C-alpha positions in Angstrom: 145.5 110.8 116.5 145.1 113.4 113.8 141.8 114.7 115.4 143.6 115.0 118.7 146.4 116.9 117.1 143.9 119.3 115.4 141.9 119.8 118.6 145.0 120.7 120.5 145.8 123.6 118.2 144.8 127.0 119.5 142.0 129.1 117.9 144.5 131.8 117.1 146.7 129.3 115.1 143.6 127.8 113.3 142.3 131.3 112.3 145.8 132.3 111.2 146.3 129.2 109.1 142.9 129.3 107.5 143.0 133.0 106.7 146.6 132.7 105.5 145.7 129.8 103.3 142.7 131.6 101.9 144.6 134.8 101.2 147.5 132.9 99.8 145.2 130.9 97.5 143.4 134.1 96.5 146.7 135.9 95.7 148.0 132.8 93.9 144.9 132.5 91.8 144.9 136.2 90.9 148.6 136.1 90.2 148.2 133.0 88.0 145.3 134.7 86.2 147.3 137.8 85.6 150.3 135.8 84.5 148.2 133.7 82.0 146.4 136.9 80.9 149.7 138.7 80.4 151.0 135.8 78.4 148.0 135.7 76.2 148.0 139.4 75.8 151.7 139.3 74.9 151.1 136.7 72.3 148.1 138.6 70.9 150.1 141.8 70.9 153.0 140.0 69.2 150.7 138.5 66.6 149.2 141.9 65.8 152.6 143.5 65.5 153.8 140.7 63.2 150.7 140.8 61.2 150.8 144.6 60.9 154.5 144.6 59.8 153.9 141.8 57.3 151.0 143.6 55.8 152.9 146.8 55.6 155.8 145.1 54.0 153.5 143.3 51.6 152.0 146.6 50.6 155.4 148.1 50.2 156.6 145.4 47.9 153.4 145.3 46.0 153.5 149.1 45.6 156.9 149.1 44.0 156.0 146.2 41.7 152.7 147.8 40.8 154.5 151.2 40.1 156.7 149.3 37.6 153.7 147.5 36.1 152.0 150.9 35.7 155.0 152.4 33.9 155.1 149.3 31.7 151.4 149.8 30.9 152.2 153.5 30.0 154.9 152.3 27.7 152.5 149.8 26.1 149.9 152.5 25.7 152.5 154.9 24.3 153.5 152.4 21.7 149.9 151.8 20.7 149.4 155.6 20.4 152.5 156.3 18.2 151.7 153.3 16.2 148.7 155.2 14.7 151.0 158.0 13.5 152.0 157.7 9.9 155.7 157.3 9.0 158.6 155.6 10.8 158.1 155.7 14.6 160.6 153.1 15.7 163.3 155.5 16.5 161.0 157.6 18.6 159.9 154.6 20.6 163.6 153.4 21.0 164.6 156.8 22.4 161.6 156.9 24.7 162.5 153.5 26.2 166.2 154.6 26.6 165.1 157.7 28.4 163.0 155.6 30.9 166.0 153.4 31.6 168.2 156.4 32.2 165.8 158.0 34.6 165.2 154.9 36.7 168.4 153.3 38.1 166.4 150.3 39.5 165.6 149.1 36.0 168.3 146.8 34.6 166.8 146.5 31.2 163.8 147.4 29.1 162.5 145.4 26.1 159.5 145.9 23.8 158.8 143.4 21.1 155.8 143.2 18.7 154.7 140.4 16.6 155.7 140.1 13.0 154.0 142.8 11.0 151.9 144.0 14.0 153.5 147.4 14.7 154.0 148.9 11.3 154.7 147.8 7.7 158.4 148.3 7.9 159.5 144.8 9.1 161.2 144.0 5.7 163.1 147.3 6.0 164.6 146.3 9.4 165.1 142.6 8.7 168.7 141.6 9.6 169.7 144.9 11.0 171.5 145.1 14.4 169.2 144.8 17.3 166.4 143.3 15.2 165.3 139.7 14.6 165.8 138.2 11.1 162.1 138.8 10.3 162.5 142.6 11.1 159.7 142.8 13.7 159.8 145.7 16.2 162.3 144.8 18.9 163.8 147.4 21.3 166.2 146.2 24.0 168.1 148.5 26.2 170.1 147.2 29.2 172.5 148.6 31.8 176.1 147.4 31.5 178.6 148.8 34.1 176.3 151.8 34.6 176.3 152.3 30.8 173.1 152.2 28.8 173.7 149.7 26.0 171.5 148.8 23.1 171.3 145.1 22.2 172.6 144.6 18.7 172.7 140.9 18.2 170.7 139.5 15.2 169.0 136.2 15.9 166.0 134.2 14.7 163.0 134.9 16.9 161.6 131.3 16.9 165.0 129.8 17.5 165.7 132.1 20.4 162.4 131.1 22.0 163.3 127.5 21.8 166.9 127.8 23.0 166.6 130.5 25.7 163.1 129.8 26.9 160.1 131.7 25.6 157.9 132.1 28.8 158.3 135.9 28.6 156.6 135.8 25.3 154.4 132.7 25.2 152.7 133.1 28.6 151.5 136.7 28.0 150.5 135.8 24.5 148.5 132.8 25.6 147.0 134.1 28.8 147.0 137.8 28.0 148.2 138.4 31.5 151.4 139.7 33.1 154.2 137.2 33.6 156.8 137.6 36.4 160.1 135.7 36.5 163.1 136.0 38.8 166.8 135.9 37.6 170.1 136.5 39.3 172.2 139.2 37.6 175.8 140.2 38.4 175.9 144.0 38.7 179.1 145.6 39.7 180.5 142.3 40.9 177.5 141.6 43.1 174.7 139.2 42.4 171.4 140.9 42.4 167.9 139.4 42.1 166.0 140.7 39.1 162.3 140.6 38.5 161.6 140.1 34.8 158.1 141.6 34.2 156.4 140.8 30.9 153.2 142.8 30.2 151.2 141.9 27.1 150.4 144.7 24.6 146.7 144.2 23.7 144.5 146.2 21.4 140.8 145.3 20.9 141.5 142.0 22.7 144.2 141.2 20.2 147.7 140.3 21.4 150.3 142.5 19.6 153.4 142.1 21.6 155.1 142.5 25.0 156.9 145.1 27.0 159.5 143.7 29.5 161.3 145.4 32.4 164.1 143.8 34.3 163.7 145.3 37.8 166.2 145.0 40.7 164.3 143.3 43.5 166.9 143.6 46.2 164.4 145.8 48.0 162.6 142.6 49.0 165.6 141.3 50.8 166.1 144.7 52.4 162.4 144.7 53.5 162.8 141.2 54.9 166.0 142.2 56.8 164.1 145.3 58.2 161.3 143.1 59.6 163.8 140.6 61.1 165.7 143.5 62.8 162.6 145.0 64.3 161.1 141.7 65.6 162.7 140.5 68.9 166.2 141.7 68.1 166.7 139.7 65.0 165.5 136.3 66.4 162.9 136.0 63.7 163.3 134.7 60.1 161.6 136.3 57.1 161.2 135.0 53.6 159.5 136.3 50.4 158.2 133.5 48.2 156.8 133.7 44.7 153.6 132.0 43.6 155.6 129.0 42.2 157.8 128.6 45.4 160.9 130.6 44.4 162.6 132.6 47.2 162.7 136.3 46.5 164.1 137.1 49.9 165.5 135.0 52.7 167.0 136.4 55.9 168.2 132.9 57.1 170.4 132.3 54.0 170.6 134.8 51.1 172.2 132.2 48.9 168.8 130.5 48.7 167.4 133.4 46.8 166.0 132.5 43.4 165.9 128.8 44.5 162.7 126.8 44.8 161.7 126.0 48.3 161.4 122.3 47.4 165.0 122.1 46.5 166.1 123.0 50.1 167.4 120.3 52.4 165.0 119.0 55.1 167.1 120.5 57.9 166.8 123.9 56.5 163.2 123.6 55.5 162.2 123.0 59.2 163.4 126.6 59.9 161.4 128.1 57.1 157.7 128.5 56.4 156.3 126.9 53.2 153.6 129.2 51.9 152.1 126.2 50.0 151.2 124.5 53.3 149.9 127.5 55.2 146.8 129.6 54.9 147.4 133.2 54.0 146.9 135.8 56.8 146.7 133.0 59.3 149.1 131.9 62.1 150.2 128.4 62.7 152.6 126.8 65.2 155.1 124.1 64.3 158.2 123.0 66.2 157.7 125.6 69.0 157.8 128.3 66.3 155.1 130.8 65.3 154.5 131.2 61.6 152.6 133.8 59.6 152.1 133.9 55.8 150.8 137.2 54.4 149.9 137.4 50.7 151.4 140.0 48.3 149.0 140.8 45.6 150.3 142.5 42.4 148.1 144.4 40.0 147.1 142.5 36.9 148.6 139.3 38.4 146.3 136.6 39.6 148.6 134.5 41.8 149.8 136.3 44.9 153.2 136.0 46.4 153.8 135.6 50.2 155.8 137.1 53.0 156.5 134.3 55.6 157.6 135.2 59.1 158.9 132.6 61.6 159.5 133.6 65.3 160.6 131.0 68.0 158.3 131.1 71.0 161.2 131.5 73.3 161.8 134.9 71.7 158.2 135.9 72.3 158.2 134.5 75.8 161.5 136.2 76.8 159.8 139.5 77.4 156.7 137.8 78.9 158.9 135.8 81.3 160.4 139.0 82.6 156.9 140.4 83.3 155.9 137.1 84.9 158.9 137.2 87.2 157.9 140.7 88.4 154.3 139.7 88.9 155.2 136.5 90.7 157.6 138.5 93.0 154.8 141.0 93.7 152.4 138.2 94.4 154.8 136.6 96.9 155.4 139.9 98.6 151.6 140.5 98.9 151.2 137.0 100.4 154.0 137.8 103.0 152.5 141.2 103.9 149.0 139.6 104.1 150.2 136.9 106.5 151.9 139.5 108.7 148.8 141.7 108.8 146.6 138.6 109.5 148.8 137.6 112.4 148.7 141.1 113.8 144.9 141.5 113.6 144.1 138.0 114.8 146.3 138.6 117.8 144.3 141.7 118.7 141.0 139.9 117.8 141.7 136.8 119.9 142.8 138.7 123.1 139.2 139.3 124.3 138.4 135.6 123.5 141.4 134.6 125.7 139.9 136.7 128.6 136.5 134.9 128.0 138.4 131.6 128.1 139.9 132.4 131.5 136.5 133.5 132.9 135.0 130.2 131.6 137.7 128.2 133.4 136.8 130.0 136.7 133.1 129.4 136.0 133.8 125.7 135.5 135.0 125.5 139.1 131.5 126.6 140.3 132.5 130.2 141.2 129.7 132.4 139.9 131.2 135.6 141.3 133.5 136.1 138.2 133.2 139.4 136.3 134.2 140.1 132.7 135.2 143.6 131.6 135.6 144.6 127.9 135.7 147.9 126.0 135.0 146.5 122.5 131.8 147.2 120.7 132.1 144.5 118.1 130.7 141.0 118.1 133.3 139.9 120.6 132.3 142.7 122.9 128.7 141.8 122.5 129.6 138.2 123.3 131.5 139.2 126.5 128.5 141.3 127.6 126.1 138.5 126.9 128.4 136.1 128.9 128.4 138.5 131.9 124.6 138.7 131.7 124.4 134.9 131.6 126.6 134.7 134.7 124.3 137.1 136.5 121.2 135.2 135.5 122.9 132.0 136.5 123.5 133.4 140.0 119.8 134.3 140.2 118.8 130.8 139.0 121.1 129.0 141.5 119.7 131.1 144.4 116.1 130.4 143.2 117.0 126.7 143.1 118.2 126.8 146.7 115.0 128.4 147.8 112.8 126.2 145.6 114.4 123.1 147.1 113.3 124.1 150.6 109.8 124.7 149.3 109.7 121.4 147.5 110.7 119.6 150.7 107.9 121.3 152.7 105.3 120.7 150.1 106.4 117.1 149.8 105.6 116.5 153.5 102.1 118.1 153.1 101.5 116.0 150.0 102.5 112.8 151.8 100.2 113.5 154.7 97.3 114.2 152.4 98.0 111.0 150.5 97.8 109.0 153.7 94.4 110.5 154.5 93.1 109.7 151.0 94.4 106.2 151.2 92.6 105.6 154.5 89.3 107.0 153.1 89.7 105.0 150.0 90.0 101.8 152.0 86.8 102.5 154.0 85.0 103.3 150.8 86.2 100.0 149.3 84.7 98.1 152.2 81.3 99.9 151.9 81.3 99.2 148.2 81.8 95.5 148.8 78.6 95.5 151.0 76.6 97.3 148.4 77.8 94.9 145.8 76.6 91.8 147.8 73.1 93.4 148.3 72.8 94.2 144.6 73.7 90.6 143.8 70.7 89.3 145.8 68.3 91.7 144.1 69.8 90.8 140.8 69.2 87.0 141.5 65.5 87.6 142.3 64.9 89.8 139.2 66.6 87.1 137.2 64.2 84.4 138.4 61.2 86.7 137.7 62.5 87.3 134.2 62.8 83.6 133.6 59.2 82.9 134.8 57.8 85.7 132.7 59.6 84.4 129.7 58.1 80.9 130.2 54.5 82.4 130.6 55.1 84.4 127.5 56.0 81.3 125.6 52.8 79.4 126.8 50.6 82.4 125.9 52.2 82.5 122.5 51.5 78.8 121.9 47.8 79.2 122.9 47.4 82.2 120.7 48.9 80.3 117.8 46.5 77.3 118.5 43.4 79.4 118.5 44.4 81.2 115.3 45.1 77.8 113.6 41.6 76.5 114.8 40.0 79.6 113.4 41.8 79.0 110.1 40.6 75.3 110.1 37.0 76.3 110.7 37.0 78.8 107.9 38.5 76.1 105.7 35.7 73.7 106.7 33.0 76.3 106.0 34.4 76.9 102.6 34.5 73.1 101.9 30.9 72.7 103.0 29.8 75.5 100.7 31.5 73.8 97.8 29.8 70.4 98.8 26.4 72.2 98.8 27.2 73.6 95.4 28.2 70.2 94.0 25.0 68.5 95.7 22.7 71.0 93.9 24.4 70.1 90.7 23.6 66.4 91.4 20.0 67.2 92.2 19.7 69.1 88.9 21.2 66.1 87.1 18.6 63.8 88.8 15.7 66.1 87.8 16.9 66.2 84.2 17.4 62.4 84.2 13.9 61.9 85.5 12.5 64.1 82.7 14.5 62.1 80.2 13.2 58.8 81.7 9.6 60.1 81.4 10.2 61.1 77.8 11.8 57.7 77.1 8.7 56.0 78.6 6.4 58.1 76.4 8.5 57.2 73.4 8.5 53.5 74.4 4.7 53.6 74.7 4.4 55.1 71.2 6.6 52.4 69.9 4.4 49.7 71.2 5.8 46.3 71.4 9.0 47.4 69.8 9.7 49.9 72.7 8.8 47.6 75.5 12.4 46.9 76.4 13.4 50.5 76.1 10.5 51.4 78.5 11.7 49.0 81.1 15.1 50.7 80.9 13.6 54.1 81.2 11.6 53.1 84.3 14.8 51.9 85.9 16.5 55.1 85.0 13.7 57.1 86.5 13.9 55.1 89.8 17.6 55.8 90.0 17.0 59.5 89.4 14.5 59.7 92.1 16.8 57.9 94.5 19.7 60.3 93.6 17.5 63.3 94.1 16.4 62.0 97.5 20.0 61.3 98.6 21.1 64.7 97.4 18.3 66.4 99.4 19.5 64.7 102.5 23.2 65.7 101.9 22.1 69.3 101.3 20.3 69.3 104.6 23.2 67.8 106.5 25.6 70.2 104.9 23.5 73.2 105.8 23.4 72.0 109.5 27.3 71.5 109.5 27.8 74.9 107.9 25.7 76.6 110.5 27.6 74.9 113.3 31.1 75.8 111.7 30.1 79.4 111.4 29.1 79.5 115.1 32.4 77.9 116.1 34.4 80.3 113.9 32.7 83.3 115.5 33.4 82.0 119.0 37.1 81.5 118.1 37.3 84.9 116.5 36.0 86.5 119.7 38.7 84.6 121.7 41.6 85.8 119.6 41.8 89.4 120.8 41.7 88.3 124.5 44.5 85.7 123.9 46.6 88.3 122.0 46.1 90.9 124.7 47.1 88.2 127.3 50.2 87.4 125.3 51.1 91.1 125.0 50.8 91.6 128.7 53.0 88.7 129.4 55.5 90.0 126.9 55.5 93.4 128.5 56.1 91.8 131.9 59.0 89.8 130.4 60.4 93.0 128.8 60.2 94.9 132.0 61.9 92.1 133.9 64.7 92.1 131.2 65.1 95.9 131.5 65.3 95.5 135.3 67.9 92.8 134.8 69.9 95.0 132.4 69.6 97.9 134.8 70.8 95.8 137.8 73.6 94.6 135.7 74.7 98.1 134.9 74.4 99.1 138.6 76.4 96.0 139.5 79.1 96.9 136.9 79.1 100.6 138.1 79.6 99.5 141.7 82.3 97.0 140.6 84.0 99.7 138.7 83.6 102.1 141.6 85.2 99.4 143.7 88.1 99.1 141.2 88.6 102.8 141.1 88.5 103.0 144.9 91.3 100.4 145.0 93.2 102.2 142.3 92.9 105.5 144.3 94.2 103.7 147.3 97.1 102.3 145.4 97.7 105.8 143.8 97.7 107.4 147.3 100.2 104.8 148.3 102.4 105.7 145.3 101.9 109.4 146.0 103.2 108.9 149.5 106.2 107.0 148.2 106.8 109.7 145.6 106.7 112.3 148.3 109.5 110.4 150.1 111.4 110.2 146.9 110.8 114.0 146.3 112.3 114.8 149.6 115.3 112.7 148.8 115.7 114.4 145.4 115.4 117.8 147.1 118.3 116.9 149.3 120.3 115.7 146.3 119.5 119.0 144.5 120.7 120.9 147.5 124.0 119.0 147.5 124.4 119.4 143.7 123.7 123.1 143.7 126.1 123.6 146.6 128.8 123.3 143.9 128.1 126.9 142.8 129.3 129.7 145.0 127.0 132.8 145.0 127.9 134.4 148.3 125.6 134.5 151.4 122.5 132.5 150.4 120.0 130.9 152.9 119.4 127.3 152.1 116.7 124.9 153.4 117.0 122.3 156.2 115.5 118.9 156.0 115.5 118.1 159.7 111.7 118.0 159.6 111.8 115.5 156.8 114.1 113.3 158.8 111.9 113.5 161.9 108.7 112.5 159.9 110.4 109.8 157.8 109.7 106.9 160.3 106.0 108.1 160.7 105.5 108.1 156.9 107.0 104.6 156.6 104.7 103.2 159.4 101.6 104.7 157.9 102.3 103.4 154.4 102.9 99.8 155.8 99.7 100.0 157.8 97.6 101.0 154.8 99.2 98.2 152.7 98.2 95.7 155.4 94.6 96.9 155.4 94.3 96.6 151.6 95.9 93.2 151.4 94.1 91.5 154.4 91.2 89.5 153.0 89.8 88.8 156.6 88.6 92.5 156.8 86.4 92.1 153.8 82.6 91.5 154.6 81.4 87.9 153.8 77.9 87.5 152.1 76.2 84.1 152.3 73.1 83.4 150.3 71.3 80.3 149.1 70.1 82.2 146.0 72.3 81.4 143.0 73.2 84.7 141.2 75.7 85.9 138.7 79.4 86.4 139.0 80.2 90.1 139.3 83.9 89.7 138.5 83.4 91.6 135.2 86.3 91.8 132.7 88.1 95.0 131.6 86.1 95.3 128.4 82.9 95.9 130.2 84.7 98.4 132.6 85.8 100.4 129.6 82.2 101.5 129.0 82.2 103.6 132.2 84.3 106.7 133.1 87.0 106.1 135.7 87.7 108.8 138.3 
C-alpha cells in the first residue's frame, strides 16, 4: 500500500520533497552548528572577560597592599638607619611616623615596636612613660581618631598585653620572619570599615629586632568587588575576596559577612558563594548551574595568596546568547522558506520538458510512430528530448525494415522447404544403396574371417612342430654330452683296471719271494689280476659302444639342426598369412563400420531435411505473426508482404513431407540379403561410431 502511494506521487513532487528535505537539513545543520559555535564562543568570551577582570582586580588589590608593604619596609629601613646615629633618636622616629599617617588618609594607625634593648640603650629612661611599655622598649603608636592624629599613651606590660589582646602581630613575624596580615572591623565616622593590619618584621643581619605595623583601610576591596559585579551581566554576578585563612575581605552578596570566616556561613548562603579552599586558582568550575572562577592575589613578601572569587549564573551568560540564537534560528527558517520557494520555481521549469516527453511517450505507447518532439533547451533534458526524437526516427526505420524482412523471410522459407524435400528424397535413395553395399561387405567379411581362422590354426600347428624339433635337438645334444661323460668315466675304469693288474703282478712277485708264507697271498693276487683283466675288457667294449652311439647322436643332431630353419621359416610364413588375414578382417570391419555410419548419417540427413521442411512451415507462420505484430505501429504508407503464395503451397508441402516419412518408415522397401554364410552383426553401437566423423 505504501509503495503504491509512493509510486503515484509525481516526479515534480518527489524532486521538490527530496530537494526541500536536503536543503532544510543542510540549513538546519548549519544553523545548529552556528548556534552551538556561537554558544561556545560566547562562553569562551565570557570566561576570558571574567578572567581578565579578575586578574586586573587582583593586580589592583595586590598593588595597593604591596605599596603599603613597601612603605612599611622603608619605615623599617629608616629606623635601622637612624638607630646607628648616636644620641636619642626616638623623637625623630616618632615624628616621622606621625607625618606618614598625616600624609596618607588610608592609614588608620601606624605602630613600630622594638624588642627590649634592641633599638638603643635608653629603655630604662623611658620605662613607665606614657606611650611606652613598662620595660621602656621603643614603642611608637599613632592612630586616627575622628580625623585627629592621636598618640597612644597607655602604659601596659608588654607580655601581659600579648597574652590578653592576642600577640599574633608580634609573635608570627618574630617566629617566621615574614609579614603577617590580619583583618579587623573598625568604626570610623560611625561606619564600620574593614582594616588590614599589616605586621612587617624588622630584621638586621638575620636577627629579629621588632615590627612595624600599619592599619590600612581595605574598603577598596569591597569597592573593587562591586565594580566587577556591576560590569558583569548587569550585576547578576557575585564577587568575593577571601584571605588565605578563609576570611571574607569583600562580599557583594552580603557585606555583613566581611571579616567572617567562610566556614561560619550557613549552608544556604554558602551554595551561592565560591569557596577558594575547594577550587583551583585560575581555573573555572561549574556547580549548581553557576560558573565559578577563583583568581589568586599574591602579595609581596607574603607566601599564602588570597583569592578573588567570581560566581555567574549560566542563565545570565546565556541571556545574550539566546538573543543571538533567536536571530540565527529566525534567519535559518527564512532561508529554508526562501529555498523551498526557489526549489519549487526551478523544479517547475525543469519538469516542464519532461512533461512534454511524457505526453509523447504516451502517444508512442499507442503505436503511433509519427510523433515529433520539439525543445529549445540545450541542457541534459534537451539532449534527452533530442535523443528520444532520434530513437523514434530509428524505430520507424526498424519497423519498416521488419515489414520488408518479413516478406523476404516468407519467400526464403518456401525455397528452403523445397530444397529440403529434394535433399530428403536423395538421402532416402542413398540410404537404400548403402544397405546393399553393407550386405555385400558382410559376405566378404565372412569369407575373410574364415581364412583368418584357418591361417590361425595352421600357424598353431607349425608352431607346435617347430617346438618339437627344437626340443629333439636339445635332447640329442644332452645325449651327446652324457655319452662323452660315460666315455670319460670308462677310461677312468680302464686306467683303474691297468693299475690293479700291475698291483696284482707285484703282489704275485712278492708272494713268490715269500715262498710258502706268501702262497695264499699269491692266490689272492691271481684272482685280483683276473678281475682287472675282465674289467679292462668290459671297459673297452663300453668305450666302443659309446663312440658308436656318440657318432649316431651327432649325425641326428646335425639333421635336426638343418630342419629348424625350414620349420621356423614355415611358421613365419603361416604367421604372416594369419596377420594379413587379421588386417583384412580389421579393414573390412572399419569399412563396414564406415558404411554403417554413412547409413546412419544418411538417415539423420533425411530426418534433418524433414525437420527443415517442418521448420520452414513454422517460419512462414512466424513471418505472418510478425506481420500482424508489427502492424501495431503506424509509420505511414509502407508496402507489406503477402503470404498468398505460402497458402497455395501449404498443401503441397504437407503431402511431400508425409510421402517422405512413409518411404523412410516402410521396411518392405529395404533390400533383403540372404546368405548361408554366417557373418558378424553390423549393428555397431554408438561408441564405435564416435571414432568416425559425421557429416
